[in-house]
C-alpha positions as CSV (number, residue, x, y, z in Angstrom):
1,M,-21.1,-46.4,0.8
2,T,-17.4,-45.9,1.1
3,M,-17.7,-43.8,-2.0
4,I,-20.1,-41.0,-0.4
5,R,-18.2,-41.2,2.5
6,L,-14.9,-40.2,0.6
7,L,-16.6,-37.4,-1.5
8,F,-17.5,-36.0,1.4
9,L,-14.6,-36.2,2.6
10,Y,-13.2,-34.8,-0.6
11,I,-16.0,-32.0,-0.5
12,F,-14.9,-31.1,3.2
13,L,-11.2,-30.7,2.9
14,F,-12.2,-28.4,-0.1
15,I,-14.1,-26.5,1.4
16,F,-11.6,-26.1,4.8
17,L,-8.6,-25.7,2.9
18,G,-9.7,-23.2,0.7
19,C,-11.3,-21.1,3.6
20,A,-7.8,-21.6,5.5
21,T,-5.5,-20.2,2.7
22,K,-8.5,-17.4,1.8
23,K,-6.8,-14.1,0.2
24,N,-7.6,-11.0,2.6
25,P,-10.1,-9.2,0.0
26,P,-9.2,-5.6,-0.8
27,D,-10.7,-2.9,0.5
28,L,-14.0,-1.4,-0.3
29,R,-13.3,2.5,-1.9
30,A,-15.4,4.7,-4.2
31,I,-14.2,8.0,-4.4
32,N,-15.0,10.9,-7.4
33,L,-11.9,12.2,-8.9
34,K,-13.0,15.3,-7.9
35,D,-12.0,14.6,-4.4
36,V,-8.9,12.8,-4.9
37,Q,-6.2,14.1,-2.8
38,W,-3.4,14.3,-4.7
39,G,0.5,14.3,-3.4
40,E,2.8,16.6,-4.0
41,P,4.6,17.2,-7.5
42,G,7.4,14.9,-8.3
43,D,11.2,16.3,-9.0
44,G,11.0,14.2,-12.1
45,S,13.9,12.0,-11.0
46,I,11.4,9.1,-11.9
47,A,8.4,10.3,-13.6
48,P,8.2,14.0,-15.6
49,A,8.6,16.5,-12.9
50,G,5.5,17.8,-11.7
51,T,3.6,14.4,-11.9
52,R,1.5,14.0,-9.2
53,T,0.1,10.7,-7.8
54,A,-2.7,9.6,-5.2
55,L,-2.2,6.3,-4.0
56,Q,-6.1,4.9,-4.0
57,S,-5.2,1.3,-2.9
58,T,-2.8,-2.1,-2.1
59,N,-4.1,-5.0,-2.4
60,P,-3.2,-6.8,0.7
61,N,-2.0,-10.2,-1.2
62,T,0.0,-9.0,-4.0
63,G,1.2,-6.0,-3.1
64,G,-0.4,-4.5,-6.6
65,V,-1.4,-0.8,-6.5
66,S,-4.4,1.5,-7.8
67,Y,-3.3,4.5,-8.3
68,Y,-3.8,8.1,-10.4
69,A,-1.3,9.8,-11.8
70,R,-1.7,13.5,-13.4
71,F,1.2,14.1,-15.9
72,P,1.5,18.0,-16.7
73,A,1.1,19.6,-20.0
74,G,4.5,18.8,-22.4
75,G,5.9,16.1,-20.0
76,F,8.0,13.2,-21.0
77,F,8.5,9.4,-19.2
78,D,11.3,8.2,-20.3
79,E,11.4,4.7,-21.5
80,H,11.0,2.1,-18.6
81,W,9.3,-1.5,-18.1
82,H,7.4,-2.4,-14.5
83,T,8.0,-6.4,-13.6
84,H,4.1,-6.7,-13.3
85,D,1.4,-6.1,-16.0
86,E,-0.2,-2.9,-16.0
87,Y,-4.1,-2.1,-16.5
88,V,-4.1,1.8,-17.3
89,V,-7.3,4.0,-18.2
90,L,-6.9,7.6,-19.5
91,I,-9.5,9.6,-17.8
92,S,-8.5,13.2,-19.4
93,G,-6.0,14.8,-21.5
94,E,-4.5,13.3,-24.7
95,V,-1.0,11.1,-24.1
96,T,1.3,8.9,-27.0
97,I,2.2,5.8,-25.6
98,K,4.5,3.6,-27.0
99,L,4.4,0.0,-26.0
100,G,7.1,-2.2,-27.6
101,T,8.1,-1.1,-31.0
102,E,4.3,0.3,-31.4
103,V,2.8,4.3,-31.0
104,F,-0.7,5.1,-30.2
105,D,-2.2,8.4,-30.0
106,L,-4.9,7.8,-27.5
107,E,-8.1,10.3,-25.8
108,P,-9.4,9.9,-22.6
109,G,-11.4,7.4,-22.4
110,A,-8.5,4.6,-23.6
111,F,-7.6,1.3,-22.4
112,I,-4.4,0.3,-22.6
113,V,-2.5,-3.5,-21.1
114,I,1.2,-3.3,-20.6
115,P,2.4,-6.8,-20.0
116,G,5.3,-6.8,-17.5
117,G,8.8,-6.3,-19.0
118,M,7.3,-4.4,-21.9
119,P,9.1,-1.4,-22.4
120,H,7.0,1.8,-22.9
121,Y,6.7,5.5,-22.9
122,W,4.3,8.4,-22.1
123,D,4.8,11.7,-24.0
124,I,1.8,14.4,-23.1
125,P,0.8,17.0,-25.5
126,E,1.5,20.7,-24.8
127,T,-2.0,21.3,-24.7
128,G,-3.2,20.1,-21.6
129,D,-2.6,17.7,-18.4
130,A,-3.2,14.2,-18.6
131,I,-4.6,12.0,-15.5
132,I,-4.4,8.0,-15.8
133,L,-5.8,5.3,-13.4
134,V,-3.3,2.3,-12.8
135,K,-4.0,-0.9,-11.9
136,R,-0.2,-3.2,-11.4
137,D,-0.6,-6.9,-10.4
138,G,2.4,-6.6,-8.5
139,P,4.6,-4.1,-6.3
140,P,5.5,-0.5,-8.1
141,D,9.3,-0.6,-9.8
142,F,10.3,1.4,-12.3
143,H,13.5,-0.3,-15.0
144,F,14.4,2.6,-17.5
145,V,16.0,1.2,-20.7
146,D,18.5,4.4,-20.9
147,R,19.6,5.5,-17.3
């Protein structure tokens, strides 16, 4: 009988502690690309001049962000790295990305995983803009390799 009580106590504590420390879920969101509200074009101090972004969500527990970025044709995003892992889908356009020492030519639909701390750059051809959807595990930061 004592073993059963102990089991129930463990189950109760597991459920209670699990509920007490449950993290806040992110807000529900669904949006079509044509309805995205883009920010003003950037001045080139971080991303290529003319880059526009649209924040979609911020995780209340980690500070991680999800956002769209629209890179202008012919833009080049200097080599940099982030503290947290980054997951990217190329929505439209084409890009060349260098991840560490490897270079990839990517088309729409490409999925990219960029581990935290990995240097990378984006090169957008003159043929047209490129749109990416980014999810980062933690707050956004940019550490440039040659700046």
